[in-house]
N, C-alpha and C positions, 0 to 999 in steps of 0.2 A: 184473158186478163181483164178486159173491159166488162165482160159479163159478171166476174167475181166481184169487181168494185161496185157495180150497180146492185148486186145482191146484198153487199154489205150496207149500202146506203138504205136499201129497203128495209132491212132488219133494224138499222139505226131509227129510222123514221117510225117504225111500228112501235119499237120500246119507248121512244120519246113521246108519242101521241098517247099511249097508255098511261105513262107515268104522269104526264100533264093532267089527265082526267082524274086519276087517283088523288094527286096533290090538291086539285080544285076541290074535290069532294072533302078531303081533310081539312082544307082551309075553312070551308063553310062550317064544318063541325067545331073547329076551334074558335071561330069567330063567334058563333052561338054561345059556346061555353064561356068565353071571355066576357060577353055581355052580361050574361047571368052572374058571373062572378063579381063584376064591377057593381052591379046593382046591390048584391048581397053585402059587399063590403061597405058601400054608401049607406045602406041601411043601419049599420052597426049594431045588427041584432044577431046574437050568437046562434039562435035556432036557424035563422036563414043561411048564415054562414055554413054551419054544419051540414045543413041540407044540400046546399049547392055543391059543397066539397064532396059530399058523398055521390052526387049525381055526375060530377065531372070524373071522379075516379072510375065509376062503373061505365061511363061512355067511352073513356080512354081504353079501358081493358077489352070492352066489346069491340072496338074499332082498331085493335092491334093488327088486324089482318092487312091494313094499309102498307105497313113497314116492309113485310116480306116481298110485297109486290115491287118494291123499288129496286131489287136486285134480281134481274132475270137470270136464268140458267145460262152458264157459258159452255163453249165447246173448244175444240182445239185450235180454232183459227180466229175466233172472236170472244172477248171478254168485256165484261161491264165493269167500270171503275167509278164508283160513286163519289160525289164530292162531299165535302164537310158541310152537312146540313144542319145549321144551328137555328135557322128561322124558317119554319116551313112555309110561311107566306111568300117570302122572298125567294124561296128555293125553286119555285115554279120555273124561273129562268135560269137557274144554276144548280142543276141536279146531277149532272154527270156527263160522261162522254164514252163513245165506243172506240176502242183501239184494237189494233192487231196483237194478238197474244204471241209474239215471236221472241226467240231467243236473242239476248242482248249480249254482244261481246264485252261491254264494259261491265255488266253484272255477273257474267259467267265465272266460275271460280274453279280452280284446281289445287288439291292439297294431297299431300302423302309423303312418306319417306322416299319414294322413287323420284321425287322432284329435288331432293337434296343430296343424297348419296346412294351408291348401289354398289354391291360386290360383283366382281367378274364371276361368270358362270352361275350367277343367281338371278332371279327375276326381280326387277324393280316394279313396284306397284304405287299407283295413285288412283285418286278419285276426281272425276270432273262433275260438277253440278251446274246445270244450266238455268239461268234465270231471265225472266222479262225486265222490261225498263223499270218496273215497280220494284225489282228485287225480290220477286215471288219465284219460287221454284216452278219451272214449266218444262213440259215436253213438247217438242215439235216434231211431227212425223216428216220423213223425208220423202220427196216425191221421186217417182221412177226416173225421170229425165233430169233431176237436179243433182248437183254435187252435194256430197255430205255436209250437214250442217256443222258437225264437229270433225275436225282432222288433228291427228297426233302423228308427229314425226320425231325421230331421234337422229341427230345429225352430229358430226365430228366437230370438235371445237374449231371455229373460224370459218365454218361453211356459211355461204350467203344465200344459198338456193337450195331447194328441195332436190334430191337426187345427186347431190355432189358425191356423197358416200354411199354406196349400195350396201356395204357390209357392217354399217354401224350397229343396227339392232333389228331384231325381229319383233314387231309390235303387234299385240292382240288387244282389241278394244271390244268390250262386251256392253251393249245397249241394254239398260235395265227397263226401258220404255216407261220410266217414271221422271225423267228429268236428271238421271244420273248415269255416268258411264264409268265402269271399272276398266282400268288399263293396266296392262303388264307388258313389260318388254325385257328381252335378254340380248345382251351385247354379243356382237361377233368377236371372233378371237384373232383375225388376221392381223389386226393392228390393235394392240392393247393401249388404248388411250387412257390417259390419266383424268381426263373428264369429257363429258359430252353435253350437248344442249338438247333439251326436250321442247318441242315446238307444240303448243296448244292453240289452235285457231278455230274461230267461228267464221264460216264462209270466207275463208282464205285470210282473215285478219286476226293478228295474235291477241289474246285475251290479257288481262293484267298479270304481270309478272312473267309472261312468256316473251322470249325464250328462257327456260329455267336451266341454269348451269349445275351440272350434277357432277359430284366428285366421284371417281371410280377407284375401287381398291382391288388389286388382283393379288392373289396369293403367289408367294415366290415358289418357283419349281424346285423340288428337290434335286441336289446334285448328285 
């Protein structure tokens, strides 16, 4: 764990050092252009103003390569989130931060008919979308020794812990490897419950709306 933290700090330092250099270079360019612009405006001569305007436009167009370098490539464990840069000069000290790109329990969502109602002997389906703290869709790979990031369980009404009822439902979850999980469940028939609860958790903690109370409709047996 200590080695991983050190690696993240090294990556962060490298990114920040490079961005500082780029921003300083860009500040020098803007300062030079600003000085020329002020002189042209002070001269109140339309030829000078048009000439400087043309030079500024060409310089900014040629120096556009500074902007892409402000957003380094991301990977599954580290992403770069840029700050709002309105003033390039002052942005040297306020240009971004490196954060872990992990699934957020608060931002992760689940939706679908299977979270509202289901018919007995039919499969209830719904979709889970994992998102990070910024609300962006994200996929987090699961380690071999770690518990699953996303957990889904269907329990009988009134159950307070997992495993209270083993016959409630058979659950199948498909990881699409893109930040979405397709979930299907089929209720057991030993006890025909009128409603069940669907638990959706991130690392053991419920997401917003979970537990979801689901109404169950059973067909009456022919006499």
